C-alpha positions in Angstrom: -87.5 -143.3 -98.1 -89.8 -145.5 -96.8 -87.4 -148.5 -97.5 -84.8 -146.9 -95.5 -87.0 -146.5 -92.6 -88.3 -150.1 -92.9 -84.7 -151.2 -92.8 -83.6 -149.3 -89.8 -86.6 -150.4 -87.6 -85.9 -153.8 -88.8 -82.2 -153.6 -87.7 -83.5 -152.0 -84.3 -85.7 -155.1 -83.7 -82.9 -157.4 -84.6 -80.5 -155.3 -82.4 -82.4 -154.0 -79.5 -79.3 -152.8 -77.6 -78.8 -150.0 -80.2 -81.5 -148.2 -78.6 -79.3 -147.9 -75.6 -77.2 -145.3 -77.7 -80.4 -143.1 -78.7 -81.6 -143.0 -75.2 -77.9 -142.1 -74.3 -77.8 -139.5 -76.9 -81.3 -137.9 -75.9 -81.2 -138.4 -71.8 -77.4 -137.0 -71.3 -77.9 -133.4 -73.0 -81.5 -133.1 -71.4 -80.3 -133.9 -68.1 -77.3 -131.5 -68.7 -79.9 -128.9 -70.0 -82.4 -129.1 -67.1 -79.5 -129.3 -64.5 -78.0 -126.2 -65.8 -81.5 -124.5 -66.3 -82.5 -125.2 -62.7 -79.1 -124.2 -61.5 -79.0 -120.8 -63.1 -82.5 -120.0 -62.1 -81.7 -120.7 -58.3 -78.7 -118.7 -58.8 -80.6 -115.9 -60.3 -83.3 -116.1 -57.5 -80.5 -116.1 -54.8 -78.9 -113.0 -56.5 -82.1 -111.2 -56.6 -82.6 -111.6 -53.1 -79.1 -110.5 -52.4 -79.2 -107.6 -54.3 -82.6 -106.5 -52.9 -81.1 -106.9 -49.4 -78.1 -104.9 -50.7 -80.4 -102.4 -52.0 -82.5 -102.0 -48.9 -79.7 -101.7 -46.7 -78.0 -99.0 -49.2 -81.3 -97.2 -48.8 -81.3 -97.3 -45.3 -77.6 -95.7 -45.3 -78.6 -93.3 -47.7 -81.6 -92.4 -45.7 -79.3 -91.7 -42.9 -76.8 -89.7 -45.0 -79.6 -87.6 -46.2 -81.2 -86.8 -43.2 -77.7 -85.9 -41.7 -77.1 -83.5 -44.6 -80.4 -82.2 -44.5 -79.9 -81.4 -40.7 -76.5 -80.0 -41.6 -78.3 -77.4 -43.8 -77.1 -79.0 -46.9 -79.7 -78.8 -49.5 -81.5 -82.2 -50.5 -80.4 -81.7 -54.3 -76.8 -81.6 -53.0 -77.3 -84.6 -50.8 -78.8 -86.5 -53.7 -76.2 -85.7 -56.4 -73.3 -86.8 -54.1 -75.0 -90.1 -53.4 -75.5 -90.9 -56.9 -72.0 -89.8 -57.8 -70.5 -92.2 -55.2 -72.9 -95.1 -55.8 -72.8 -96.3 -59.7 -75.7 -99.0 -58.9 -77.8 -96.4 -57.9 -79.5 -95.4 -61.1 -81.9 -92.9 -59.7 -82.6 -91.2 -56.3 -85.4 -88.8 -55.5 -86.7 -87.2 -52.1 -90.3 -86.4 -51.8 -92.4 -84.4 -49.4 -96.1 -85.2 -48.9 -99.0 -83.3 -49.7 -102.6 -83.3 -48.9 -101.9 -85.6 -45.8 -99.9 -88.0 -47.9 -102.3 -88.8 -50.8 -99.9 -87.0 -53.1 -96.1 -86.3 -53.1 -93.9 -83.4 -54.8 -90.4 -84.6 -55.7 -88.1 -81.9 -54.0 -84.9 -83.4 -55.1 -83.8 -85.9 -57.7 -80.9 -87.2 -59.8 -83.2 -86.7 -62.7 -83.6 -82.8 -62.9 -86.6 -82.9 -65.1 -88.7 -84.7 -62.4 -88.2 -81.9 -59.6 -91.1 -80.2 -58.4 -93.6 -82.9 -60.2 -96.4 -83.9 -58.0 -97.4 -87.6 -58.3 -100.2 -89.9 -56.6 -98.3 -93.0 -57.0 -99.5 -95.7 -55.0 -96.2 -97.1 -54.3 -95.3 -93.9 -52.5 -98.6 -93.8 -50.5 -98.3 -97.4 -49.4 -94.5 -96.7 -48.4 -95.7 -93.6 -46.4 -98.1 -95.6 -44.4 -95.5 -98.8 -44.0 -92.6 -98.3 -41.7 -90.2 -100.8 -43.7 -90.9 -99.7 -46.9 -91.8 -101.5 -50.2 -89.7 -103.0 -52.8 -90.4 -104.4 -56.3 -88.5 -105.6 -59.0 -88.8 -104.1 -62.6 -87.3 -103.7 -65.8 -86.8 -101.4 -68.8 -84.9 -101.2 -71.9 -81.8 -100.6 -69.9 -82.1 -103.9 -67.8 -83.7 -105.0 -64.5 -83.6 -103.0 -61.4 -85.1 -102.9 -57.7 -87.3 -99.9 -57.2 -87.3 -99.2 -53.3 -89.4 -96.5 -51.6 -88.8 -96.0 -47.7 -89.7 -93.3 -45.3 -87.3 -90.6 -44.8 -87.1 -89.4 -41.0 -85.6 -86.5 -39.2 -83.3 -86.6 -36.4 -86.3 -86.9 -33.8 -87.5 -90.1 -35.9 -90.5 -88.2 -37.5 -91.9 -88.8 -40.9 -90.6 -85.8 -43.1 -90.9 -87.4 -46.5 -90.1 -90.4 -48.9 -86.7 -91.3 -50.5 -87.1 -93.7 -53.5 -84.2 -95.2 -55.3 -83.7 -97.4 -58.4 -81.0 -100.0 -57.7 -79.5 -101.6 -60.8 -79.1 -105.2 -61.3 -76.8 -104.9 -64.2 -73.9 -106.3 -62.9 -75.5 -109.4 -61.3 -77.4 -109.8 -64.4 -74.0 -109.5 -66.5 -72.7 -112.2 -64.3 -75.8 -114.6 -64.8 -75.6 -114.1 -68.4 -71.7 -114.9 -68.9 -72.5 -118.0 -66.6 -75.4 -118.9 -68.9 -73.4 -118.6 -71.7 -70.6 -120.7 -70.3 -73.2 -123.3 -69.3 -74.6 -123.4 -73.0 -70.9 -123.8 -74.2 -70.5 -126.9 -71.7 -73.9 -128.2 -73.0 -72.6 -128.0 -76.6 -69.6 -129.6 -75.8 -71.4 -132.3 -74.0 -73.8 -133.0 -76.8 -70.7 -133.3 -79.2 -68.8 -135.8 -76.9 -72.1 -137.7 -76.5 -72.2 -137.8 -80.2 -68.9 -139.1 -80.6 -69.3 -141.6 -77.8 -72.4 -142.7 -79.5 -70.7 -143.1 -82.9 -68.0 -144.8 -81.3 -70.3 -147.3 -79.7 -72.1 -147.7 -83.0 -69.0 -148.8 -84.4 -67.8 -150.9 -81.4 -71.3 -152.4 -81.8 -70.6 -153.3 -85.4 -67.4 -154.8 -84.2 -69.4 -157.0 -81.8 -71.8 -158.1 -84.1 -68.9 -158.8 -86.6 -67.0 -160.8 -83.7 -70.2 -162.8 -82.6 -70.3 -163.8 -86.4 -66.8 -164.9 -86.4 -67.2 -167.0 -83.1 -70.4 -168.6 -85.1 -68.3 -169.5 -88.0 -65.3 -170.6 -85.7 -67.8 -172.7 -83.9 -69.4 -174.1 -87.2 -65.6 -175.1 -88.4 -64.8 -176.8 -85.1 -68.3 -178.8 -85.1 -67.5 -179.5 -88.9 -63.7 -180.7 -88.1 -64.8 -182.9 -85.1 -67.5 -184.4 -87.2 -65.2 -184.9 -90.2 -62.5 -186.3 -88.0 -64.9 -189.1 -86.6 -66.6 -189.8 -89.9 -63.2 -190.2 -91.3 -61.9 -192.8 -88.7 -64.5 -195.6 -89.7 -63.4 -195.8 -93.3 -59.6 -195.4 -92.5 -60.2 -198.4 -89.8 -61.8 -200.3 -92.7 -59.0 -199.8 -95.3 -56.5 -200.8 -92.2 -58.2 -204.0 -91.6 -58.4 -205.0 -95.2 -54.6 -204.4 -95.5 -53.9 -206.7 -92.7 -56.1 -209.0 -94.0 -54.2 -209.2 -97.0 -51.2 -209.6 -95.1 -52.8 -212.6 -93.2 -53.8 -214.6 -96.4 -50.0 -214.7 -97.4 -50.8 -213.9 -101.1 -48.0 -213.9 -103.2 -47.8 -210.5 -104.8 -45.2 -209.5 -107.4 -42.8 -206.6 -106.1 -44.9 -203.7 -107.9 -48.1 -204.8 -106.0 -46.1 -204.9 -102.7 -44.9 -201.4 -103.4 -48.3 -200.3 -103.9 -49.7 -202.0 -100.7 -46.7 -200.3 -98.8 -47.8 -197.0 -100.2 -51.4 -197.4 -99.3 -50.3 -198.5 -95.7 -48.2 -195.4 -95.3 -51.1 -193.3 -96.7 -53.5 -194.7 -94.3 -50.9 -194.2 -91.5 -50.7 -190.3 -92.5 -54.2 -189.8 -92.7 -55.0 -191.6 -89.4 -52.5 -189.2 -88.1 -53.9 -186.2 -89.5 -57.6 -187.1 -88.4 -56.2 -187.8 -84.8 -54.5 -184.5 -84.5 -57.4 -182.7 -86.1 -59.7 -184.4 -83.6 -57.3 -183.6 -80.7 -57.0 -179.8 -81.9 -60.9 -179.6 -82.0 -61.2 -181.0 -78.5 -58.6 -178.7 -77.3 -60.0 -175.6 -78.8 -63.6 -176.6 -77.5 -62.2 -177.4 -74.1 -63.3 -180.7 -74.2 -60.1 -182.8 -73.1 -60.4 -183.6 -69.4 -57.2 -183.4 -67.4 -56.6 -185.6 -64.3 -53.8 -183.9 -62.5 -52.4 -186.1 -59.9 -48.9 -187.1 -58.3 -46.8 -188.4 -61.1 -43.4 -190.1 -61.3 -41.7 -188.7 -64.2 -39.0 -191.5 -64.1 -41.4 -194.2 -65.2 -43.3 -192.0 -67.9 -39.8 -191.2 -69.4 -38.8 -195.0 -69.5 -42.2 -196.0 -70.9 -42.1 -193.5 -73.7 -38.7 -194.2 -74.8 -39.3 -198.0 -74.8 -42.3 -197.3 -77.0 -40.4 -195.5 -79.7 -37.1 -197.7 -79.3 -38.1 -199.5 -82.4 -38.2 -196.8 -84.4 -34.4 -195.6 -83.4 -33.4 -199.0 -84.2 -35.0 -198.9 -87.6 -33.2 -195.4 -88.4 -30.0 -196.5 -86.8 -29.9 -194.1 -84.1 -29.2 -194.2 -80.6 -32.1 -193.5 -78.0 -30.7 -193.4 -74.6 -32.2 -192.3 -71.3 -29.6 -190.5 -69.2 -29.6 -189.8 -65.3 -33.3 -188.9 -64.5 -33.4 -187.1 -61.1 -36.3 -188.4 -58.8 -39.0 -186.3 -58.1 -42.9 -186.1 -58.0 -44.6 -183.5 -60.6 -48.3 -182.4 -60.4 -49.7 -183.5 -64.0 -51.9 -185.8 -66.0 -50.4 -189.1 -66.8 -51.6 -189.9 -70.3 -51.3 -186.3 -71.3 -47.6 -186.2 -70.0 -46.9 -189.3 -71.8 -48.4 -188.0 -75.0 -46.2 -185.1 -74.7 -43.0 -187.1 -74.4 -44.0 -189.4 -77.1 -44.6 -186.6 -79.7 -41.2 -184.9 -78.7 -39.2 -188.2 -78.7 -41.1 -189.0 -82.1 -40.1 -185.6 -83.4 -36.4 -185.6 -82.4 -36.1 -189.3 -84.2 -38.1 -188.1 -87.3 -35.7 -184.9 -87.7 -32.5 -186.7 -86.9 -30.6 -188.7 -89.6 -27.5 -189.7 -87.9 -26.4 -189.6 -84.1 -28.5 -189.7 -80.9 -31.5 -188.8 -79.1 -31.1 -188.2 -75.5 -33.8 -187.9 -72.6 -33.2 -186.5 -69.2 -34.8 -185.1 -66.4 -33.8 -182.6 -63.5 -35.4 -180.6 -60.7 -35.2 -176.5 -61.3 -36.6 -174.5 -58.6 -40.2 -175.4 -58.3 -40.5 -177.1 -61.9 -39.3 -180.5 -63.2 -37.6 -180.1 -66.9 -37.5 -183.1 -69.2 -35.1 -182.5 -72.0 -35.2 -184.4 -75.4 -31.8 -183.4 -77.0 -31.0 -184.7 -80.8 -28.4 -184.2 -83.2 -30.7 -183.6 -86.0 -31.2 -180.8 -88.6 -31.6 -178.0 -86.0 -34.1 -175.1 -86.2 -33.3 -171.5 -87.4 -34.2 -168.5 -85.2 -36.8 -167.3 -87.5 -38.5 -170.8 -87.8 -38.3 -171.0 -83.7 -40.6 -168.1 -83.6 -43.6 -169.7 -85.2 -42.7 -173.5 -84.0 -45.8 -173.8 -81.7 -48.2 -172.2 -84.1 -50.9 -174.3 -85.8 -49.9 -176.1 -89.1 -46.6 -174.7 -88.8 -43.7 -176.7 -90.2 -40.0 -176.3 -91.1 -39.8 -175.9 -94.8 -36.3 -176.6 -96.2 -34.6 -179.1 -98.4 -33.4 -181.3 -95.4 -37.2 -181.6 -94.2 -39.2 -181.6 -97.7 -39.3 -185.4 -97.6 -40.5 -185.5 -94.0 -44.4 -186.0 -93.8 -46.3 -184.3 -90.8 -49.5 -182.3 -90.3 -47.9 -179.2 -88.3 -50.4 -179.8 -85.4 -48.0 -181.9 -83.1 -46.1 -179.4 -81.2 -49.1 -177.1 -81.0 -51.2 -179.7 -79.5 -48.3 -180.5 -77.0 -47.8 -177.1 -76.1 -51.4 -176.6 -75.2 -51.4 -179.7 -73.3 -48.4 -178.5 -71.2 -50.0 -175.2 -70.7 -53.1 -176.8 -69.5 -51.3 -178.6 -67.1 -49.6 -175.2 -65.8 -46.4 -176.1 -67.7 -44.8 -175.1 -71.0 -42.4 -176.1 -73.4 -39.3 -174.3 -74.4 -36.9 -175.0 -77.5 -33.1 -174.5 -78.0 -31.7 -175.2 -81.3 -28.8 -174.4 -83.8 -28.9 -175.3 -87.6 -26.9 -178.2 -88.5 -26.1 -179.2 -84.7 -29.3 -180.3 -83.2 -32.4 -179.3 -80.9 -33.2 -179.3 -77.4 -36.9 -179.4 -76.6 -37.7 -179.0 -72.9 -40.9 -179.6 -70.9 -41.4 -177.7 -67.9 -44.0 -179.4 -65.2 -45.0 -178.2 -61.9 -43.5 -180.0 -58.7 -46.0 -181.6 -56.4 -46.2 -179.0 -53.6 
């Protein structure tokens, strides 16, 4: 138990925001409770005042009725009985006449027959006899709360003839208040349950946040590791490349087998260098560390330069690389990154085309400039097109199994295009070829 408590305290210290949940759990129900309690208390006081006024008003009315009936020679008891029968809120009604100059009073009529002719020296009656506006006080018994009101009974000439006392029930108002209280407590209970659910959900979300923060930390560590490893790998690769070039400059007569080994080493170094460059580029893109200088660019010259740089590869493979009519326009883009995208798209077209042509064209469409690289290569299935621009995604089939690559080039080009407010789309049919189109915004 002690260890559990210590671990809980430690968790709260490490994650102080969880205290907000506990404060919410305590404060919200407490606020609802005090608000409900004060509201009900205020309503109860208001209802008591209203019922008091109602009772006093009712007693004045009854006083008038009794005076009229007595003046009409109706017996006081008959008047009392008829009035109590017609008013269910009047628990009791009695008429008293003074004795001994108002120090004592005798009950001459009452809704409670056992009290008739009883003599009492109740201080309340004495006070009411000497107070023209009567007295009233709140009392209660086993049957509930009630107002006890006593007022002077006057005759038709306005002279004091006795006292009239009435007990006015608060049963209806108390029932209403009780029903309101019960509903309020139900609402309070529902509120507590909702708060508990919210706190539980918040605790779950808090756990997700912690997990997400840990994942972000791990992802950041991974990016830093990839960036560091890419930088560190460049030096030994450059050294190996240097030694290979040095061997070529020495004009050493190697036999065919040694030459084959040197060619394999050179190809492996090229592949490693490409992989390292791509990984470094990915790390920079994910860390948003690639600056973009968006300026006015002439796409005609970029297309011509990119095609010229790769023309030797086309010649080596026996492919025809042509630049079709390129429509003149000005785009808003980064010069070097646009050229990098074009070289990647043209290079991929040459890589995945065995026979035929690779054509590059440019045209204006709406507010965008479209540069299309079309080839007569293997083509891409509809299923493979869905994941074409994902990291490390490569087309795996019998035609491409001998073609090397990192699976990062298209993701890098797509991200570069997106960050220049453009995009890349693809249309392809297996066995026919592919059309990759770079969309760049026109200069406004």
